[in-house]
N, C-alpha and C positions, 0 to 999 in steps of 0.2 A: 504493500500500500504506500509506504514512504517513497519508494522508487517511482511509482506512478505519479504521485503528487508532485515530486520534484521535477519530473520530465514535463508535466503538463502545466504547472503553475509557477515554476521558477525558471527552468531552462528555456522554455518556449518564449515567454515574454522578454527575457533578457536577450535572446537571440534577435528578436524583433527590434528591441531598443538599440541594438548595435548597427542598425541599418544595413542588413546583409546584402540587399539588392544594390544599394548605392555603392558599397564596397566592391561588389562583383563587377558592376559597370565600370568603376574606376580602374579596377585591375585589368579588365579586358580592353581598356582604352576607348570605351564607348563615349560618345558625346552626351553630356548631361542634358542638353536641350532636346535631343531626339529620343533618348532612351525612355523617359517617362511615358510618352505617348504610346509607344509600342508595348511596354509592359502593362500599362493601365488598360489598354484595349484588350489584351489577351487575358488579364486576370481579374477584370472587374466583376464578371459574373461569379467567378470562383470565390471571391472575397466579399460577396454580399453578406450582410450581418445575419440574415436568416439562415443561410447555408452554413456560415461559420459557427453559429450557435448550435445548429443541429449536428454538425461534425464533432464538436467538442462534447456535447451531451451524449450523443450516440456512442462515441468511443468509450466513455465511462460506463455506460449501461451495458453495452454489448459484452465487454470483457469481464463483467461481473455475473454474466450468465454461467451457471455451473459447467455446462459443456465447453464453453470457451475457456474458462479458467483451467479445466482439465487439460485441454489442448496445450495451453501455455505452460503448464507445469510439467508435462510429460514429453514435450517435444522442443528441441533446441530451436527449430525453425519457427514453431508457434510462439515461443518466448521472444524471439527476435522480432517477429511480426507484431506482437503485443507492445513491446517497447517502442518500436518505430511508429506504430499507430498512435500511441499516447503523445509522442513528440509532434507528429504531424497534426493530430487533432488539436493539440495545444497551440501550435502555430496558427492554425486557422481560427481557433476560438479567440485568441488575443489580437488578431490582425485588426478588427474594427475598433478595438480599444486603444492600442498603441499607435495605429496608423503610420507604419514606417514608410519611408520614401519608396515608391512613388504613389502611395495610397491616395485615393480621392474619397472624401467622406460621402457615404450613402445617406446620411441622416444628420439631424441636428445634434449638437454636443449633449443636449439633455437626454438623449436616448441611451447614452453609455451607462449611466447608473441603473436604468431600467433593464438593460441587456444583462448586466452583471447580477442584478437581483433575481431575474428570472432564471439565470443559470444556477443559482444556489438551490432552487426548489427541487429538481430531480436528484441532485447530489444529497440534499438533506433527507429526502425520502429514502434513498438507497442506504445512507448512513444509519438512519433510524431502524430500518429493517435489519441490517447486519448487527446492530447493537442490541436490539430488543426481541428478535424473533425467537430466541431461546433454544435454537437447535443449530448444529453445524451445517452450513449450506454447502460447503466445499469438501465434505468428507471423502468423496470419490477422488478428488484431486490430491488430497493429502491423507490418504488412508493409513499411512504408517503411524501417525500420531494418535494418541488417545482422544476420544470424543470430547472429554472435558477440557483438554488443552486446546483443541481446535476451536471450541466455543469461546474460551477465554481470549484466544488470539483474534478471533473474528470480532468479538465485542470491542477489543482495544482498537482494531483496525477501523471499525465503524466510527468509534468516538474520535479517532485521529482525523479521519476524513471529514467528519462533521465540523470539528473546530477549525481545521486547516482551511477548508474550502470557504467557510463562512468568513474567516478573517482575510484571506487572500482576495476574495471578491469584494468584501466590504470596504477595505482600505482604499482601493482606487476609486470605488463608487463615491465614497465620502469626499475624497480629494477632488474629484471632478465637480461635485456639487459645490464645495467651498470655492473652487476656482471660478465657477460660473457665477456664483453670488458675490464674488469679490469685485473690487473696482476694476474697470476696464482700462488697460494700458494701451495707448496708441502704438501701432506697429513701429512708427519712427522712433518712439522712446524705447521700445523693447530692443531695438537694434543698436543702441548706444551704450557704451561703457560708462561707469560712474564719472569718469573724467571728461566725458563728452565726445570721445573719439568713437566713430562708428566701427562696429565689429565686422569682420569679414564674413562671418557666417550668416 
């Protein structure tokens, strides 16, 4: 559970914050003026918030189906696929929130907190089920362990997911609301250093 959470809610947004496509274009020597249009045209449908939300949510839910968990636990290829899908699902999920270059907003900034709030609901439901169902859900995947140990581990994993996801989604949602409610700074002022010299970025 910890690995899945780190891949989806730490590694994925940090990769997007690093502006990977901008670095790739720079490394390939592509002109910054032409590259955004080509990338935006090809990826705009793929990065629509509804699709990104579904990709992230479906990744979490599908891999917690007992048959899928069994595949990931008993197959090296299945485990690799599971890890890769959590990272890709996380990249898609966080794209509308981080909006790395050359992203174009599909919505108003006020939709970001709602997007994150709605994402907590399926995760909270899954976490509550794992924590309170009272029986080992993945006994077939981890049959070597005693049932009481499986149940205890499952309850801890559910509690970890519940707290982690709520905090990780709540913090950027609150930050976005506070930013939107704060005073508006003109673009010209934002691009100047405290000494009055314009910054190159």
